[in-house]
Kinemage of the C-alpha trace (Angstrom):
@kinemage 1
@onewidth
@group {chain A} dominant
@subgroup {mainchain}
@vectorlist {calphas} color= white
{ca met a 1} P -17.935 -2.176 0.497
{ca lys a 2} L -15.531 -4.588 -1.184
{ca val a 3} L -12.976 -3.467 -3.740
{ca arg a 4} L -11.195 -5.914 -5.997
{ca pro a 5} L -8.181 -4.419 -7.820
{ca leu a 6} L -7.758 -5.170 -11.515
{ca asn a 7} L -4.684 -6.582 -13.278
{ca asp a 8} L -1.431 -5.670 -11.457
{ca arg a 9} L -2.964 -3.214 -9.001
{ca val a 10} L -2.787 -3.518 -5.213
{ca leu a 11} L -5.043 -2.024 -2.505
{ca val a 12} L -3.019 -0.782 0.487
{ca val a 13} L -3.934 0.892 3.770
{ca arg a 14} L -1.252 3.114 5.312
{ca ile a 15} L 0.234 2.148 8.681
{ca glu a 16} L 0.310 5.259 10.838
{ca glu a 17} L 3.511 6.432 12.480
{ca lys a 18} L 3.914 6.727 16.223
{ca glu a 19} L 2.976 10.073 17.726
{ca lys a 20} L 6.004 10.152 20.058
{ca thr a 21} L 9.695 9.891 19.339
{ca ser a 22} L 11.896 7.521 21.323
{ca gly a 23} L 12.918 10.534 23.434
{ca gly a 24} L 9.290 11.227 24.395
{ca ile a 25} L 8.710 14.248 22.146
{ca ile a 26} L 5.140 14.408 20.816
{ca ile a 27} L 4.947 15.112 17.082
{ca pro a 28} L 2.004 17.338 16.061
{ca asp a 29} L -0.172 16.334 13.091
{ca thr a 30} L 1.057 19.290 11.029
{ca ala a 31} L 4.684 18.110 11.263
{ca lys a 32} L 3.976 14.495 10.337
{ca glu a 33} L 4.651 13.164 6.877
{ca lys a 34} L 2.390 10.564 5.370
{ca pro a 35} L 3.766 7.114 6.099
{ca gln a 36} L 5.382 5.202 3.268
{ca glu a 37} L 4.556 1.862 4.810
{ca gly a 38} L 1.311 -0.035 4.509
{ca gln a 39} L -0.528 -3.323 4.666
{ca val a 40} L -1.864 -4.997 1.544
{ca ile a 41} L -5.646 -5.408 1.735
{ca ala a 42} L -6.305 -6.915 -1.711
{ca val a 43} L -4.387 -7.753 -4.900
{ca gly a 44} L -5.397 -8.099 -8.517
{ca pro a 45} L -4.939 -11.321 -10.498
{ca gly a 46} L -1.786 -10.087 -12.294
{ca lys a 47} L -0.969 -8.647 -15.688
{ca trp a 48} L -0.884 -10.347 -19.066
{ca asp a 49} L 2.361 -11.060 -20.901
{ca glu a 50} L 2.775 -10.822 -24.685
{ca asn a 51} L 1.841 -14.526 -25.078
{ca gly a 52} L -1.513 -14.093 -23.330
{ca lys a 53} L -0.487 -15.764 -20.067
{ca arg a 54} L -1.298 -14.217 -16.699
{ca ile a 55} L 1.736 -13.245 -14.577
{ca pro a 56} L 0.744 -13.489 -10.872
{ca leu a 57} L 1.765 -10.742 -8.448
{ca glu a 58} L 4.577 -11.251 -5.962
{ca val a 59} L 2.830 -9.355 -3.165
{ca lys a 60} L -0.011 -11.088 -1.353
{ca lys a 61} L -2.789 -10.033 0.997
{ca asp a 62} L -1.556 -9.067 4.511
{ca his a 63} L 2.016 -8.355 3.328
{ca arg a 64} L 3.579 -5.261 4.874
{ca val a 65} L 5.098 -3.136 2.103
{ca leu a 66} L 7.142 0.014 1.484
{ca phe a 67} L 6.170 2.381 -1.321
{ca gly a 68} L 7.196 5.755 -2.723
{ca lys a 69} L 6.013 9.014 -1.209
{ca tyr a 70} L 3.762 9.882 -4.163
{ca ala a 71} L 2.828 6.334 -5.231
{ca gly a 72} L -0.723 5.340 -6.033
{ca asn a 73} L -4.088 7.066 -5.957
{ca glu a 74} L -5.804 7.856 -2.679
{ca ile a 75} L -9.378 6.666 -2.237
{ca ala a 76} L -11.720 6.455 0.749
{ca ile a 77} L -13.515 3.174 1.427
{ca asp a 78} L -16.028 3.218 4.278
{ca gly a 79} L -14.362 6.377 5.620
{ca val a 80} L -10.847 4.863 5.693
{ca glu a 81} L -8.057 6.196 3.448
{ca his a 82} L -6.617 3.574 1.074
{ca leu a 83} L -4.191 3.633 -1.829
{ca ile a 84} L -4.535 1.805 -5.126
{ca met a 85} L -1.183 1.383 -6.829
{ca arg a 86} L 0.555 -0.809 -9.354
{ca glu a 87} L 2.839 -3.530 -8.064
{ca asp a 88} L 5.726 -1.662 -9.750
{ca asp a 89} L 5.178 1.234 -7.291
{ca ile a 90} L 5.952 -1.042 -4.330
{ca leu a 91} L 9.606 -0.785 -3.308
{ca gly a 92} L 9.797 -3.819 -1.017
{ca ile a 93} L 8.083 -6.300 1.253
{ca leu a 94} L 8.861 -6.113 4.980
{ca asp a 95} L 9.455 -9.484 6.632
{ca lys a 96} L 8.461 -9.931 10.256
């Protein structure tokens, strides 16, 4: 299934945390927090300004981003958890 976000929305898949700490301690699933880092899967065309011009989004497909703990709406696409959020909910882009 393909999903194309509308306006200034972004489709993100979470990047899972490691299951071990650097000291070798295994973290159980119940103690893990949901990651606040993800990879952009798709972006909308941008929002409209008051003059009727489209403002393109700064984030692009395949960018690695940071977002707030409660940002976006969770959806399942082909059995995989995704988030749809506004570009304003994204805190930053991680450079490689």
